[in-house]
C-alpha positions, 0 to 999 in steps of 0.5 A: 457291220450295217445290216439290211435296214441300214444298207437300205436307208443308204441305198434309198438315199442314194437313188434320187442323187445318182440315178441317171447322173454322169460321172465327170471325174473320180479321185481316189484319195487313199488306195486301200478302199480300191484294193480289189481293183487290181490295176490300181487307183488311177485305173479305177478312176479312169475306168469310171470317168464318163460313165452313167449311174443307173439305179443303186441296188441291194440284196440283203446287206450288199449294195451296188451301183448299177451303171447304164452300160451293164457294169456295176460298182460293188460297195463294201461298207465294212464297219464304217463306210459311209456315202455323203453328198456335198458340193465339191467346194465344201471341206472334205469330211475326215476320212474321205477316201474317194470322190465322184464329181457328178454332172449336176454339180454335186459330189458323192463322197465315200468316207471310211474311218476304219477302211475295212470297206471299199469299192470295186468294179463288177463287169456285167454286174448291173443286175446282179454282181457275180460277187453277190450271186451266192447270197440268198434273197432277203425277206423284202425281196418280191421273190422271197419264199417264206415257206420254203425258207422256213423249211430249209431253216428247220432242215439245217443241223445247227441252232436257230441264231446261227441259221439266221446269220447264214447269208445263204439261207436268208440275207440281211440279218446280222447280230442285232436283228437276229436277237431282236427277231428271236425275242419277238418270236419267243425263241431261244437263240440256242434252240436247235433248228431241228426242234422247231415246228413249222409254225415257229420257223415261220414266226422267226422269219416273219419276226425278222421282217417285222423288226427290220421294217420297223428299223427301216422306218426309223432310219436304221440303228445307230450306236455312234457316228459311224453309221449315217445316211447320205445327209449325215443323219443317224438312225433312231431304232437303237432307242427301241431295241428290246434285248440287244445291248440291254443286259440286266435291264428288264424285259419289255414283255415280262420284266425279267432281266435280259441276259447277255451270253457269249456267241461266237466272237459276239454276244447274244441278248435274250430274255431267259423267261420269254425265250426258254431253251426247251427241255430235252434240247441239246446244243448241236455242233455247227456243221 
């Protein structure tokens, strides 16, 4: 699933394309991506036709299109959701699910191979959709309180990687950037949060911001053709990952072979030398 840098690349690419544009027509080519719109695909298209886009917005890895009348279109990218800009006369990309004809002659297309994602109308959600209100601020938000978040992280009864993935503590961090952030901070993913010093807790969050800023500057992380920006280009940060996906390769910092360990239904990647689980630390059951 796209994490904060990938979603921000999509949002920033969409901003100059859709802001202020009028929706001339909408075509739903498959009903599943609008399954959250209970009145159905035809009503979804009719409801949005004639309305104007405001600036697209994001919190963490959640994206929405603000509308000028105060409503919003919430976008769930899922595993493979993409937005592509093209001309209406151009051949549709495979797996195109929804199209928006804009008043400048362009066509915005929602493409989703696996169809875990979709679009839904959020009444009154232009500033902040109700569906996203419970999500914590991300490290790039101007109101993000680094110190307060570090204190809440230490207060949790869990392990540090689980805490970083908790979108109600800090949003936008997924499996890739959690591993990269913990490597940069020199913290083992299974280190109990209660054993972290304030300095360590701050360092983890600062590392997350640093890693995601670097990924954002390179257009996000891509491992296949499913993640692209609005022009169809892939991100390049995958070439600069230090631990994620680098099992048995040397740690860039010390040369020790990177370890891959099962984590929930995913994996954790870390350096067993640079990121030691401190003696006396025990694994805590998730609460």
